[in-house]
C-alpha positions in Angstrom: -58.7 -139.5 -16.6 -57.8 -141.7 -19.9 -57.2 -144.8 -19.1 -53.2 -146.8 -19.7 -53.2 -150.1 -20.7 -49.6 -151.5 -19.0 -48.5 -154.8 -20.4 -45.9 -156.5 -17.8 -43.4 -158.8 -19.1 -42.6 -162.3 -19.1 -43.0 -164.3 -15.6 -44.4 -160.9 -14.1 -48.3 -160.2 -13.5 -50.7 -157.2 -13.4 -49.0 -156.3 -9.9 -45.6 -155.7 -11.1 -43.9 -152.8 -9.6 -43.7 -150.6 -12.2 -47.7 -151.1 -12.9 -48.1 -150.5 -9.3 -45.7 -146.9 -9.3 -47.7 -145.5 -12.2 -50.9 -145.8 -10.2 -49.2 -144.2 -7.2 -47.6 -141.3 -9.5 -51.4 -140.7 -10.4 -52.1 -142.4 -13.6 -55.1 -144.6 -14.6 -53.7 -147.6 -15.4 -55.1 -150.2 -16.1 -52.7 -153.6 -15.8 -54.5 -156.9 -16.7 -52.7 -160.3 -16.2 -52.0 -162.4 -19.3 -49.4 -165.0 -20.2 -47.1 -163.4 -22.5 -45.7 -167.0 -23.7 -49.1 -167.6 -25.2 -49.0 -165.3 -28.6 -52.6 -166.1 -29.7 -54.4 -166.1 -26.1 -52.9 -162.9 -25.4 -53.8 -161.1 -28.5 -57.3 -162.1 -28.0 -57.4 -161.4 -24.5 -55.9 -157.9 -24.7 -57.5 -156.8 -27.6 -61.1 -157.4 -25.7 -59.9 -155.6 -22.7 -58.8 -152.6 -25.3 -62.3 -153.0 -26.6 -63.9 -152.8 -23.2 -61.5 -149.9 -21.5 -61.1 -147.8 -24.6 -57.6 -146.8 -23.4 -55.7 -143.9 -24.8 -52.4 -145.4 -24.7 -50.7 -148.8 -24.5 -47.6 -149.1 -22.5 -45.4 -152.1 -21.8 -42.0 -153.0 -20.7 -40.1 -156.4 -22.3 -42.3 -158.6 -23.8 -45.1 -155.9 -22.7 -43.3 -153.8 -25.2 -43.5 -156.2 -27.8 -47.6 -156.9 -27.3 -47.6 -153.0 -26.9 -46.0 -152.6 -30.3 -48.3 -155.2 -31.7 -51.4 -154.2 -30.0 -51.0 -150.7 -31.6 -50.4 -152.1 -35.2 -53.6 -154.1 -35.1 -55.8 -151.0 -32.9 -54.0 -147.8 -34.3 -53.6 -146.7 -30.6 -50.7 -145.0 -29.6 -47.9 -146.9 -27.2 -44.8 -146.4 -25.4 -42.4 -149.5 -25.2 -39.6 -149.6 -22.7 -36.5 -152.6 -23.1 -38.9 -154.2 -25.5 -38.2 -157.9 -26.2 -39.0 -156.7 -30.4 -38.2 -160.3 -31.8 -39.9 -162.6 -29.0 -39.1 -166.0 -31.4 -35.3 -164.9 -31.5 -35.1 -163.5 -27.9 -37.2 -166.3 -26.3 -35.2 -169.0 -27.8 -33.1 -169.6 -25.1 -36.1 -170.7 -23.4 -36.5 -174.0 -25.4 -32.9 -175.3 -23.5 -33.9 -174.4 -19.5 -37.2 -172.8 -18.9 -37.7 -168.9 -17.8 -38.4 -167.9 -14.3 -42.3 -167.1 -13.4 -41.8 -164.8 -10.7 -45.7 -163.8 -10.5 -47.0 -167.6 -10.2 -43.3 -169.5 -9.2 -42.2 -172.3 -10.6 -41.2 -172.1 -14.5 -42.6 -171.5 -18.0 -41.5 -174.1 -20.7 -41.4 -173.1 -24.0 -41.9 -175.1 -27.1 -40.7 -174.0 -30.9 -44.4 -173.8 -31.6 -44.9 -171.2 -29.2 -42.3 -169.2 -30.5 -43.5 -169.6 -34.3 -46.6 -168.0 -32.9 -44.8 -164.6 -32.8 -45.5 -162.1 -35.6 -42.8 -159.7 -36.7 -43.6 -156.1 -35.5 -44.2 -153.7 -38.4 -42.5 -150.5 -39.6 -45.3 -148.6 -40.2 -46.4 -148.3 -36.4 -44.7 -145.1 -35.2 -44.5 -145.3 -31.5 -45.4 -142.6 -29.1 -42.4 -143.6 -27.4 -39.3 -145.9 -27.2 -37.1 -146.1 -24.3 -33.8 -148.4 -24.1 -31.7 -148.6 -20.6 -28.2 -148.8 -21.5 -27.5 -151.0 -18.9 -30.1 -153.8 -19.9 -29.0 -157.0 -19.0 -31.6 -159.0 -20.7 -32.2 -157.5 -24.1 -28.8 -155.7 -25.0 -29.1 -152.0 -25.7 -27.1 -152.1 -28.7 -29.2 -155.0 -30.2 -32.3 -152.3 -29.3 -31.1 -149.3 -30.9 -30.2 -150.8 -34.1 -33.7 -152.9 -34.8 -35.2 -149.5 -34.2 -32.7 -147.3 -36.3 -33.7 -150.3 -39.1 -37.1 -149.6 -38.4 -37.0 -146.4 -38.3 -38.1 -145.5 -35.0 -36.6 -142.9 -32.7 -36.3 -144.0 -29.2 -34.4 -142.3 -25.6 -31.8 -143.7 -23.9 -31.7 -144.2 -20.1 -29.3 -145.0 -17.4 -31.5 -148.0 -16.6 -30.7 -151.6 -16.7 -33.7 -154.2 -18.0 -36.3 -152.3 -14.9 -37.6 -149.5 -14.5 -35.3 -147.6 -12.4 -37.2 -144.4 -12.4 -40.8 -144.5 -12.3 -41.8 -140.8 -11.6 -39.9 -140.0 -14.4 -41.6 -142.6 -16.5 -45.1 -141.2 -15.3 -44.0 -138.0 -16.6 -43.4 -139.1 -19.9 -46.5 -140.9 -20.2 -48.4 -137.6 -18.7 -46.3 -135.9 -21.8 -47.8 -138.1 -24.3 -51.2 -138.0 -23.1 -51.1 -134.6 -23.0 -49.5 -134.0 -26.8 -52.8 -136.3 -27.7 -55.3 -133.9 -26.7 -53.0 -130.7 -27.9 -53.1 -132.6 -31.5 
């Protein structure tokens, strides 16, 4: 079975409910722990994991969606992004005033301006295998996500979800279809 690297969002971990649900759905999910707030460290660590694991697909939610898209740009791998944080420097700037909650480890994630400036823009030449936007996303508004995708020339699917994946079996089937299309191409 082909590996899928699942990238969690800010304040989460490789044991995120989405990663576990996708594993339970029978997908071969590799879900590393990494610190999404540390751009250079995350890119370095995740690039090494990709080299070792040779995944067929990168998938990520929220900040993990940003990293799936960025790593697709850097490696040429196909990616799937769900409620992606397309512009981390913009989206995370609110945490300069008040720290982000670290759900995985307890406590808070403190941001400094230099951390936000480290994030690099996404490249329109990347053509994601899929982008999914939750209509009820309370963290990254759906209209913003749609406008960003349109600006980049990316197609997307709308789901009646909030920021979190609310239908893991559907997402697992979406991943299976992407993997099957790669084999038949």
